[in-house]
N, C-alpha and C positions, 0 to 999 in steps of 0.2 A: 394680507389680503391678496397680494400678487401670487403667492404660492397657491392659495385656494383657487384662484381664477385659472392658473396654469394647470393644476390637477384636473379641474372640471373640463377644460378644453381637451386635455389628453384622454380622459375617460370617454368623452363624446366621440372623439376620433377613433378610439379603439373599438367602440361599439359599432360604429359605421363600417369600419374596415373589416370587422370580424365576419361579415356576410359577403365579402367580395370573393368571387371565385365561382366555380361550377355549382349548379343546384339541380337536383333531380326531382321531377314531379311525374308521378305515374297517372295515366289516364283512367285506369280502373278504380272504381269506387272502393275505398278502404284498401287499396292495393291488392284486391282479391278478384279472381275470375271464378265465376260459378258455372260449372259444367251443367248443372241441373241434373236431371235423370236421363242418362244416355244408355243406349244399347251397345253392348260390348262389340258386336259384329258390325255396327254401322258407324262407328266413330274411331278415328285414328289416334285420338288422345292428344293432339297437338293444339295448343293455345298460344297466343302471342300477347305479351305485355308490352304496351307502348308507353314510352316516357318522353319527356321533353327536358332539355337543358335550359332552365330558366335563369341561369346565371350569366356571368360575363367572361367566362373562361372555358376552354374545352373540358368536357366531362369524360373521364376515363373509367370504364368499368373494368376493374382489375380481376374480379372473381365472381362467379355465380355458382352457388352450390345448394344442393337439396338435402333434406333431412334423411332421405333414403335412396336406394338405388332404383326404385320403381318410378322415379321422376327424374328426367334428364333435361337440365336447362342448357341453353347455349347463349353465349354473350356476344355482344358486338366486338369486332376486332379493331375497329378504328375509333378514335376519339369522336365524341358527339359535340359539334360546335355550338356555341350559344344560339338559342332560338330554334335549333334543329331537334328532330325527334329520332329516337332509336327504338330498337325492339329487342326483347328477350323472349326467345321461343322456349316453351316448356312442353316436353312430351311425357305424358303419363302412360304407363304400360297397360292400362285398362283392366286391372284385376277387378273381378266382381265384388261389389261392396261399396261402402262409403269412401269418399275421397276427402282427406283432410291433410294437406301437405304444405310445408313452408319452405320457401326458397330464399336464401340470404344473398343479397346483392351487395358487393363491396365496391366502393368507388372513391373518387376524390371529392365527392360532393360535400359542400360546407353546411348544407341545411339539414343534414341528418347526423345523428350522433356517431362519431368515429367513421363516417362515410358509409355506414351500413344501414340497409333498409330491408325489411322482410316483405316479401310478396307471397300470396297464398293462392292455392287452388282448393276448390271444394266441390262437392256434388255426390252423385251416386251412379255406379255402373251396375247395370242389370243385364241378365241374359235375355236375348230376344226370344219371345214366346214361340214355341215350335207348334206349327199347325199340323195336326194329324190328318192326312189326306184320306185315311181309311175310315175315319169317323163318318157316320151317317149324317148327312146335312139335314137340317130341319126344314129348310125351304129351298127347293131347286128352282132355278130361273125358268126351266121348261114347264114347271107344274103350276104356273100362276094363272 
């Protein structure tokens, strides 16, 4: 009986201590930023993912990488202290067409598997409509 009690106490302690450490929580719903439909000429392609360290130890972002060269992420250089927020900036190169990219964030967070979490961007980039100034206007402001 004493062995059973001892094992139970050890298992409970192990479960409680397993979640001690830094934890990463992203502000964006489903860890995704939706660009929506944007004009290539009017948008610089930069978006910012905000996250909070909800744990009790400094959060260190060790690597941030994209699935392709058209998306360039940048990571924080300093540890994020417990309760503080950090930012990961993502620059998409604004190629015309749909946006569906995944960025992998690697950290020392204990609340995600192997300290890795996927963040995503989505949307569509379109060309800005060109207005032909030589076309005859159907209604002139002077002819009203």
